C-alpha positions as CSV (number, residue, x, y, z in Angstrom):
1,M,-27.6,35.0,19.3
2,A,-26.9,35.7,15.6
3,A,-23.3,36.8,15.0
4,E,-22.6,40.6,14.3
5,T,-22.4,41.2,10.4
6,S,-21.3,44.4,8.3
7,Q,-24.3,45.7,6.4
8,T,-22.0,47.4,3.8
9,L,-19.9,44.6,3.2
10,D,-23.1,42.3,2.7
11,R,-24.3,44.6,0.4
12,G,-21.0,44.9,-1.7
13,L,-20.7,41.1,-1.8
14,R,-24.3,41.1,-2.9
15,A,-23.5,43.5,-5.8
16,L,-20.7,41.6,-7.2
17,R,-23.0,38.6,-7.0
18,V,-25.6,40.5,-9.0
19,L,-23.4,41.7,-11.4
20,A,-21.7,38.5,-11.9
21,G,-25.0,37.1,-13.1
22,T,-25.7,39.6,-15.5
23,P,-23.4,39.4,-18.6
24,S,-25.1,42.6,-20.2
25,G,-24.2,44.6,-17.1
26,L,-26.2,47.2,-15.1
27,T,-27.0,50.9,-14.5
28,I,-26.4,52.4,-11.0
29,T,-30.3,52.9,-11.1
30,E,-31.0,49.1,-12.0
31,L,-28.3,47.6,-9.5
32,A,-29.9,49.9,-6.7
33,A,-33.4,48.2,-7.7
34,R,-32.0,44.8,-7.6
35,L,-30.4,45.4,-4.2
36,E,-33.4,47.1,-2.9
37,V,-31.2,49.9,-1.5
38,N,-30.9,53.6,-2.1
39,R,-29.1,54.9,-5.3
40,T,-26.9,57.0,-3.2
41,V,-25.8,54.1,-1.2
42,V,-25.2,51.9,-4.4
43,Y,-23.1,55.1,-5.7
44,R,-20.8,54.6,-2.9
45,L,-20.7,50.9,-2.9
46,V,-19.5,51.1,-6.5
47,S,-17.0,53.7,-6.3
48,T,-15.3,51.7,-3.6
49,L,-15.5,48.5,-5.7
50,E,-14.1,50.5,-8.7
51,Q,-10.9,51.4,-6.7
52,H,-10.3,48.0,-6.1
53,A,-10.9,47.2,-9.5
54,L,-13.6,44.8,-8.5
55,V,-16.2,46.5,-10.6
56,R,-15.8,48.5,-14.0
57,R,-17.8,50.6,-16.3
58,D,-18.2,49.9,-20.0
59,G,-18.7,52.7,-22.6
60,R,-22.3,53.1,-21.9
61,G,-21.8,53.5,-18.4
62,R,-23.1,50.2,-17.4
63,L,-21.7,48.2,-14.5
64,H,-19.6,44.9,-14.7
65,V,-17.7,42.6,-12.6
66,G,-14.0,44.1,-12.8
67,L,-10.9,42.2,-13.6
68,G,-9.9,42.3,-9.9
69,V,-12.2,39.5,-9.4
70,L,-9.8,37.2,-11.6
71,H,-6.8,37.8,-9.1
72,L,-9.0,36.7,-6.5
73,A,-10.2,33.7,-8.1
74,S,-6.6,32.5,-9.3
75,A,-5.6,32.5,-5.7
76,V,-8.5,30.1,-5.0
77,Q,-7.3,27.3,-7.7
78,P,-4.4,26.1,-5.4
79,V,-6.7,25.7,-2.6
80,L,-9.1,23.6,-4.7
81,R,-6.3,21.5,-6.2
82,D,-4.8,20.8,-2.5
83,L,-8.2,19.7,-1.4
84,A,-9.1,17.6,-4.4
85,L,-5.9,16.0,-5.0
86,P,-6.0,13.2,-2.2
87,V,-9.4,12.4,-3.6
88,L,-8.0,12.3,-7.0
89,R,-5.3,10.1,-6.0
90,R,-7.3,7.3,-4.3
91,L,-10.0,7.2,-7.3
92,A,-7.0,6.9,-9.6
93,E,-5.2,4.2,-7.7
94,L,-8.7,2.6,-7.2
95,V,-9.9,2.3,-10.8
96,G,-6.7,2.5,-12.5
97,C,-7.5,5.5,-14.8
98,T,-6.5,8.9,-14.8
99,A,-8.6,11.1,-12.5
100,H,-9.3,14.9,-12.9
101,L,-10.9,17.7,-11.3
102,T,-12.3,20.1,-14.0
103,V,-13.9,23.6,-13.5
104,A,-16.0,25.8,-15.4
105,D,-14.4,29.0,-17.0
106,G,-16.6,30.8,-19.0
107,D,-17.8,28.5,-21.7
108,E,-14.9,26.2,-21.4
109,A,-14.0,23.3,-19.0
110,L,-10.4,23.7,-17.5
111,A,-8.5,20.8,-16.0
112,L,-7.4,21.9,-12.6
113,A,-6.0,19.0,-11.1
114,V,-4.9,15.4,-12.5
115,V,-3.6,12.4,-11.2
116,E,-2.5,9.3,-13.1
117,P,-2.3,6.0,-11.8
118,S,0.9,4.6,-10.3
119,W,0.5,0.9,-10.9
120,T,-0.9,0.6,-14.8
121,D,1.3,-0.2,-17.7
122,F,-0.7,2.1,-19.8
123,H,-3.0,5.3,-19.2
124,V,-4.1,8.3,-20.6
125,G,-1.7,11.5,-20.0
126,Y,-4.0,14.6,-19.4
127,R,-2.4,18.0,-19.0
128,V,-3.4,20.2,-16.0
129,G,-4.6,23.6,-17.9
130,A,-6.2,21.7,-20.9
131,R,-9.4,23.3,-22.0
132,H,-12.3,22.3,-24.1
133,P,-15.9,23.5,-24.8
134,L,-18.3,22.5,-21.9
135,G,-20.3,20.7,-24.3
136,Q,-17.6,18.3,-25.1
137,G,-16.2,15.5,-23.0
138,A,-17.6,13.9,-19.8
139,A,-15.8,16.4,-17.8
140,G,-17.8,19.4,-19.2
141,K,-21.1,17.6,-19.7
142,A,-20.8,16.6,-16.3
143,I,-20.8,20.3,-14.9
144,L,-23.7,21.0,-17.1
145,L,-25.3,18.2,-15.7
146,G,-24.7,19.9,-12.3
147,R,-26.7,23.0,-13.8
148,E,-29.5,20.5,-14.5
149,T,-29.4,21.4,-18.2
150,R,-28.3,19.3,-21.3
151,P,-27.4,21.5,-24.0
152,G,-25.7,19.9,-26.9
153,M,-27.2,16.3,-26.4
154,G,-29.1,15.7,-29.3
155,E,-30.5,12.0,-30.0
156,H,-27.2,11.3,-31.9
157,S,-25.1,12.2,-29.0
158,S,-22.3,9.7,-27.9
159,A,-23.1,10.5,-24.2
160,A,-25.0,8.4,-22.1
161,L,-26.5,10.5,-19.1
162,H,-27.4,9.5,-15.9
163,D,-28.5,11.2,-12.5
164,R,-25.1,11.0,-11.2
165,Y,-22.7,11.0,-13.7
166,V,-21.9,11.3,-17.6
167,V,-20.1,8.8,-20.1
168,T,-18.7,10.0,-23.0
169,A,-16.7,7.9,-26.0
170,G,-14.3,9.6,-28.4
171,E,-15.3,13.3,-28.0
172,L,-12.0,14.8,-27.2
173,Q,-9.5,12.2,-28.3
174,P,-10.3,9.1,-30.6
175,G,-10.5,6.0,-28.7
176,A,-10.6,7.4,-25.2
177,R,-13.6,7.0,-22.9
178,G,-14.6,9.3,-20.1
179,L,-16.9,9.3,-17.1
180,A,-17.4,12.2,-14.9
181,A,-19.7,13.4,-12.1
182,P,-20.8,17.2,-10.8
183,V,-19.5,18.5,-7.8
184,R,-22.6,19.4,-6.2
185,G,-23.5,21.9,-3.5
186,V,-20.4,24.4,-3.3
187,E,-21.7,27.6,-3.9
188,G,-20.1,29.6,-6.6
189,L,-18.1,26.8,-7.8
190,E,-19.0,24.6,-10.9
191,A,-16.9,21.7,-11.1
192,S,-16.6,17.8,-12.0
193,V,-14.5,14.9,-10.9
194,G,-13.6,12.4,-13.8
195,I,-11.7,9.9,-15.0
196,V,-10.2,9.2,-18.5
197,T,-9.3,5.9,-20.1
198,L,-8.3,4.1,-23.5
199,G,-9.2,0.9,-22.6
200,E,-13.0,-0.7,-21.7
201,L,-14.8,1.0,-19.3
202,D,-16.8,-0.8,-16.5
203,E,-19.6,1.9,-16.2
204,A,-21.6,0.0,-13.8
205,A,-18.3,-0.4,-11.3
206,I,-16.6,3.1,-11.9
207,G,-19.7,5.4,-12.3
208,P,-20.6,5.1,-8.4
209,Q,-16.9,5.5,-7.6
210,V,-16.6,8.6,-9.6
211,A,-19.7,9.8,-8.1
212,A,-18.7,9.4,-4.7
213,A,-15.3,10.9,-5.2
214,A,-17.1,13.8,-6.5
215,A,-19.2,14.2,-3.4
216,E,-16.1,13.9,-1.1
217,V,-14.4,16.9,-3.0
218,A,-18.0,18.9,-2.5
219,E,-17.8,18.1,1.2
220,R,-14.0,19.0,1.5
221,L,-14.7,22.2,-0.1
222,R,-17.8,23.2,2.0
């Protein structure tokens, strides 16, 4: 027997999802059409969501996701870090490179968790909170690969794309090489697991290990 659900809550969550996917915003009428419900119902939903800062109206009266969503999202980040850190630690120790979990934050890639290997004489320092454009570096490009798009990957790009991971050289720091794989199949999350090194990169050996780590992180988050 199917579990009982709240129709009102379901509609409110669907409304947030629709607005999050519409950067230009929607009117009450447009949102009602998307949800296939009466305008009066949507008006009540929006009024409730506005009270919690989850929806806002712009100067033209169009509806957008509100800043309250940021507070909810920030609470999720420690959970992501805690779940990913054991996987990153094993990966860093296994391959002798700095390992990281990176998430999409708008048009930027944000380093959410970083683990450095304990046994190497030299390794790359990578700061938690570091940002760079999604179109630069292995971590960001792996997130784009997870979207199954390849923006900015012209014929002269230094990135080598594969079905499972991305390799880059010198895109964020001279001499640094990166390899990252997308975290796939976690609804609402765009992320990648990767490594960075200043030495030679044995892509054939490390690539599958990074892809496996990304798959393990995805499994932990489902």
